[in-house]
C-alpha positions as CSV (number, residue, x, y, z in Angstrom):
1,X,0.0,0.0,0.1
2,X,1.0,3.6,-0.3
3,X,3.3,5.1,2.3
4,X,0.9,8.2,2.6
5,X,-2.1,6.0,3.8
6,X,-3.4,7.0,7.2
7,X,-3.6,4.6,9.9
8,X,-7.1,5.5,10.7
9,X,-9.2,7.2,8.0
10,X,-12.3,9.4,8.9
11,X,-15.6,7.6,8.4
12,X,-17.4,9.0,5.3
13,X,-20.9,10.5,6.2
14,X,-23.6,7.9,5.5
15,X,-26.8,9.7,4.4
16,X,-30.5,8.7,5.1
17,X,-31.1,7.9,1.4
18,X,-28.3,5.3,1.4
19,X,-25.6,7.4,-0.3
20,X,-22.3,8.4,1.3
21,X,-20.8,11.9,1.4
22,X,-17.1,12.2,1.0
23,X,-15.2,15.4,1.5
24,X,-12.6,15.7,-1.2
25,X,-9.7,18.3,-1.3
26,X,-10.5,19.6,-4.8
27,X,-14.3,19.4,-5.2
28,X,-15.8,19.7,-1.7
29,X,-18.3,17.2,-0.6
30,X,-19.2,14.5,-3.1
31,X,-22.4,12.5,-2.6
32,X,-21.9,8.9,-4.0
33,X,-24.1,5.9,-4.3
34,X,-21.9,2.9,-3.2
35,X,-22.3,-0.5,-4.9
36,X,-23.5,-3.2,-2.5
37,X,-19.9,-4.7,-2.2
38,X,-18.3,-1.3,-1.2
39,X,-17.5,-1.7,2.6
40,X,-14.3,0.0,3.2
41,X,-12.5,3.5,2.9
42,X,-13.1,5.8,-0.1
43,X,-9.5,7.0,-0.6
44,X,-6.0,6.4,0.4
45,X,-5.1,10.1,1.1
46,X,-7.1,12.1,3.5
47,X,-9.0,13.9,2.2
48,X,-9.0,12.3,-1.3
49,X,-9.1,14.1,-4.5
50,X,-12.5,13.4,-6.4
51,X,-10.6,11.2,-8.8
52,X,-9.2,9.2,-5.9
53,X,-12.6,8.2,-4.5
54,X,-12.4,4.5,-4.2
55,X,-15.1,1.8,-3.8
56,X,-13.5,-1.3,-2.3
57,X,-14.9,-4.6,-1.0
58,X,-13.7,-6.1,2.1
59,X,-10.1,-7.3,1.4
60,X,-9.6,-11.3,1.7
61,X,-6.2,-12.6,2.4
62,X,-4.8,-16.0,1.8
63,X,-3.8,-16.8,5.4
64,X,-1.6,-19.6,6.7
65,X,-0.3,-20.5,10.1
66,X,3.1,-22.2,10.0
67,X,4.8,-24.0,12.9
68,X,7.9,-22.0,12.2
69,X,6.6,-18.4,11.8
70,X,3.0,-18.5,13.0
71,X,0.1,-16.6,11.4
72,X,0.9,-14.6,8.2
73,X,-0.8,-13.5,5.1
74,X,0.2,-14.3,1.6
75,X,-1.9,-12.3,-0.7
76,X,-4.8,-9.8,-0.7
77,X,-7.6,-9.6,-3.0
78,X,-10.6,-7.1,-3.2
79,X,-12.9,-5.6,-5.7
80,X,-11.9,-2.0,-6.4
81,X,-13.5,1.0,-8.5
82,X,-12.5,4.6,-9.0
83,X,-15.9,6.0,-10.1
84,X,-14.7,9.5,-10.8
85,X,-11.3,8.6,-12.7
86,X,-10.6,7.7,-16.3
87,X,-10.6,4.0,-15.2
88,X,-14.1,3.8,-13.8
89,X,-14.7,0.1,-14.5
90,X,-14.6,-2.4,-11.5
91,X,-11.2,-4.3,-11.2
92,X,-9.9,-7.1,-8.8
93,X,-7.2,-5.5,-6.8
94,X,-4.3,-8.0,-5.8
95,X,-1.6,-6.9,-3.4
96,X,1.9,-8.3,-4.7
97,X,5.4,-7.6,-4.2
98,X,5.2,-5.4,-7.2
99,X,2.4,-3.4,-5.6
100,X,-1.3,-3.3,-5.8
101,X,-2.4,-4.6,-9.3
102,X,-5.8,-3.9,-10.7
103,X,-6.8,-6.7,-13.1
104,X,-9.8,-7.9,-15.0
105,X,-11.4,-11.4,-15.3
106,X,-8.5,-12.7,-17.6
107,X,-5.8,-11.4,-15.5
108,X,-7.4,-12.6,-12.3
109,X,-7.8,-16.2,-13.7
110,X,-4.1,-16.2,-14.7
111,X,-3.1,-15.2,-11.2
112,X,-5.4,-18.0,-9.9
113,X,-3.8,-20.5,-12.3
114,X,-0.3,-19.3,-11.1
115,X,-1.3,-19.8,-7.5
116,X,-2.5,-23.2,-8.1
117,X,0.6,-24.1,-10.1
118,X,2.8,-22.7,-7.1
119,X,0.7,-24.7,-4.6
120,X,1.4,-27.9,-6.6
121,X,5.1,-27.0,-6.8
122,X,5.0,-26.4,-3.1
123,X,3.4,-29.7,-2.4
124,X,6.1,-31.5,-4.5
125,X,8.9,-29.7,-2.6
126,X,7.3,-30.5,0.6
127,X,7.3,-34.2,-0.3
128,X,11.1,-33.7,-1.4
129,X,11.8,-32.2,2.0
130,X,10.2,-35.2,3.9
131,X,12.5,-37.5,1.8
132,X,15.5,-35.4,2.4
133,X,14.8,-35.3,6.2
134,X,14.2,-38.9,6.3
135,X,17.7,-39.5,4.9
136,X,19.2,-37.3,7.6
137,X,17.9,-39.8,10.1
138,X,19.8,-42.7,8.8
């Protein structure tokens, strides 16, 4: 994530009609209708510029609890949209070592296939490790 992301963002104002009012630094208060899946912040900077207003679903992490290191997260995914930017379509956001990637259905399926391939490779390596460690006992 961006280094300028606040630890705690102010909650946007929820209106009686179901819309949300977001105070922006360049356009004042903007009233937006959030999609049903939008559940978290509406910008990474506080206050955001109008083009930075972000709809985002609850992030989901691939979590693992290893005996060696305890609980950790491996990858985060969520739905994202910037409704007032030049990229106003909905994407799947994937947090990687290269940053936060926004991908469409084809990109998401390629990432899923790569993760399945990596999981298969990891299982193969785990079996190899069992065999190597069994050889140490002899």
